[in-house]
N, C-alpha and C positions, 0 to 999 in steps of 0.2 A: 712423917708426912709434913709437919710444920717446919722441920729443919731443912727440907729439900726445896720448898717453894721459892725462896730467894734465888737459888741457883737456876731454877727453871725460868724465872722472870728475867734474870740477867741474860740468859741464853737467847730468849725471844727478842729482847731489846737489841742485842748485838746483831742478830739476823736482820732485823728491820732496818738498822742503820746501814748495814752492808748493801741491802737492796736499794735504799734511797741514794746511797753514794754511787752505786752503779748507774742508776737512771740519770743522775746529774753529770756523769762523766761524758764530755763531748766526744771522746773517742769511741764510746759505745752507742751514742745516739745517731751517728752517721754511718752509712754503708762503708765497708772497708775499701771498696774500689775508689771512693772519692775522698778518703782520709788524707791524702797528700796534697790537697788543694785543687783537685780536678773538679770542675763544675760540669753541669749538663751542657752548657754552651761549648765547653772545651772537649766534649766527648767526640770520638772519631766519627766523622760524617760518612754515610754510605757512599761507596764508589759510584761514579756516574755510569759505569758499565755494569752495574748490578741492578737487579729488580728489587721489589719490595721485600722479598723473602731473603735477600742477600745473595741470590744465585747470579752468576755472571751471565750477562746478555750476549747471545751469539752475534758475532760480527756479521754484518750484512754482506752478502755476496751478490754483486751486480754484474750482469753481462752487458757491457757497453758497446754500442754500434754507432759509428759515424758514417754518413752517406754524403758524398761530394758529387756535384755535377760541374764539370769543367768545360769551358768553351774556348776553342782555339782554332787557328787555321787548319784546314783539313790536311795540308801537306806536312804538318808538324805532329799529327796525332801519334803516329807510330813511334817516332823518335822520342817524343815526350813520355809516352807510356813506358818505353824501355828504360828511359832515364829514371823514372819514378820506381820501377821495379828493381833496378840495380841499387838505387839508394836504399830501398826498403831492405834488401838482403844485407847490405852493410850495417844497417841498424839492428839486425838480428830478427827480422820479422819472418813470417811464413806466408808464402803466396799460395792461396787456396784455389783461385781460378782466374783465367784471363780470356779475353775475347777481342777479336779484331774483325770488323765487318766493312767490306767494300761493295756490298751488293747493290746499294743505291748509288748510281753513278753521280759523281760530283760531290757527294757527301760521304764522310767516313765516320764510323762510330767504333768505339772501343770500350771495354769494361775490364775491371780488375777488382779482385777481393783479396785482402791480406789480413793477417793477424799480427799485431805488434805489441810490444811491452808498453805499459802505460807511461813509463818515464821516457820512452823514445818517441811517443806519439806527437808531442809538440813540434819536434824538429821535422818530422815527416809531414805534418800539416802545413808548416811554413814552406816546405818544398813544393807542395801541391799548389800553393798560391803564387809561386814564382812565374814570371813571364816565360813563354808567350801565353800560358794558360791563365784563364780568369775564372774564379769560382762564381757561378751563378746560382748555386743552391747548396746549402749545407744543413743537414738535420742530424740530431742526436737522439738516440733512444736507449733506455736502460730497462733491462728485464731482471727482476729479483729472483735469484736462484738460491736464496738462503734456506728455504724449507726443503727443496730437493737435496741440497748438500747435507743438511742435518740428518735427513732420512737415510741417505746413503751411508754416512759415517756411523749412524746408530746400527744399521743392519750389518755393516762390516764388523763392528765391535762384537755384536751378538754371534755372528758366524765364526769369528776368530776364537771367541771363548769356547764355542761348541767344538771347534776343531781341536783345541788344546785338550779338552776333556776326553774326546775320543782317542787322541794320541796317548793320553795318560792311561786310558783303559787298556790299550794294546800293550803298554809297557808294564802294567801291573802284573806281579807274579800271581800265579794261581791257576787252577784247573779251568780251562776254557775249552769248550767243545769246538770242533772245526766249524760247525754252523755259526757259533757265536763270533768266531774270528772273521769268517767271511762277511757276516752282517756288519760288524764294526768297520772292517776295511771298506766295504761298499758305501756305508754311510760317510766315512771319512773322505772318500774320493768325491762323493756328491757335494759335501760341504766345501771341499777345496775348489771344486768347479764353481760353486756359487760365490766363493770369495773372489776368485779371479774375475768373474763377471761384474761383481759389485765394484771391485777396484778399478776396472776399466771404465765403468760409469762415473766413478768418482774422479778419475783422471780427466775424463771428458768435461765434466762440470768445472773442474779447476782450469782447464784450458779456456773455457768460456768466460770465467770470472777473473782470471789472472792476466788475460790479454785483451786488447781492444780490437774489435773488428772494424775494418775500414773498407767501404764499398766506393769505388770510383767509377764514374761514367764520363767518358770523353765524347764531346760533341764537336765534330769537325765542320768548320764553315767552308762553303764553296768559295773558290777564287772569284774576286770581284773586279770589275773594270769600271773605273770612274765612279766607284761607290755603288755600282749596280751588280746584282747577281745575274749573270748571263748564262748560268748553267742550263736553264730550260732550253734556250736557243741552241746551245752547244749539243744538248742531248737530241734536239730535233734534227739538226744536221747529221749527227752521227747515226740517227735512226732512219735516214732516207733509204739506205740500202736494205735495211732490215724490213722496212715497210713495203718496199717493192717486191722483195722476195716473198713476203707473206701474202701479198695480193696475187702473185703468180701461183703460189701454192693453193690459194683458195679457188682460183680459176680452174686449175687442174683437177682439184677435188670435185668441182661442180660438173666438169665435162665427164669425169669418170663416173659420176652418179647418173648423168642423164643419157649417155650414149646407149646403154642397153635398152632404154625405152624408146629410142628413135624409130625403129621399125614398127613397133606397135602404134606409135603416134601417127606415122605415115599411113598405115593401114586404116586407122580410124578416120583420118582426114579424107582418104580416097573414097571410103564407103559413104561418108557423109555427103561429099560432093556428088557422087553418082546417084545417091538417093534423091538429092535435091533436084538434079537434072530430070530424073524420071517424073517426079511430082510436077515439075514445071511443064514438061511435055504433055502430060495428061490434062493439065489444066487448059493448055492451048487448044487441044483437040475438042474439048467440051465447049 
């Protein structure tokens, strides 16, 4: 017992020295990730496109619409509209609707709606402002389609995964009853139809967000003489014949309505006069 006590004491002292040496070692007192001189200030900063949890933030999807109102001479409306549409086609846009209205004599109106790529829009906007047209109104609206797009993409992923699982079930070897096969194939067809419908909705949303809608209204000015709009006088002269015809038509309608009642009116008048004469004769006799 007394011979072994120095060995035990030496062993305990050696262990204590090793522990103290390890605590004083700077390589053991700092985290391994910063041992090469990296500090907290030099740590990688989170990406501006990430949220607090480090997940990427979805890119915003906006449906942009520009509305223009152009004023120009009425005689130039049709030619200018066709010029704009032709230039739009050259820029790769899609024409969704057009309208040309001459119903109001002396004034011409036209409308057009197109969809164009964002990078081609500035050139098209400059064309709209070129003479003889003058922009009298321009508005811009943006509708956020981020949430609908994310919802569509999520549903498409889910349906695609379900389709793959159903297809794998059909390919799996094993004993399947005819009823099971029919059920799987029916479900697979239903899922494929859902995928196609969702894909069409996704493509529509992409069209809204990846192109710019441009609505154009053309307001044609009536021809002026010495700075005055004489179109009301011109319309009045042109309407003389129409007014005369309408008056004759009204007279004919009146006669057609009253002629059947003329015999009855004459009979009532005759009876009234005869009764008045008899009453007057009796009064004289008395």
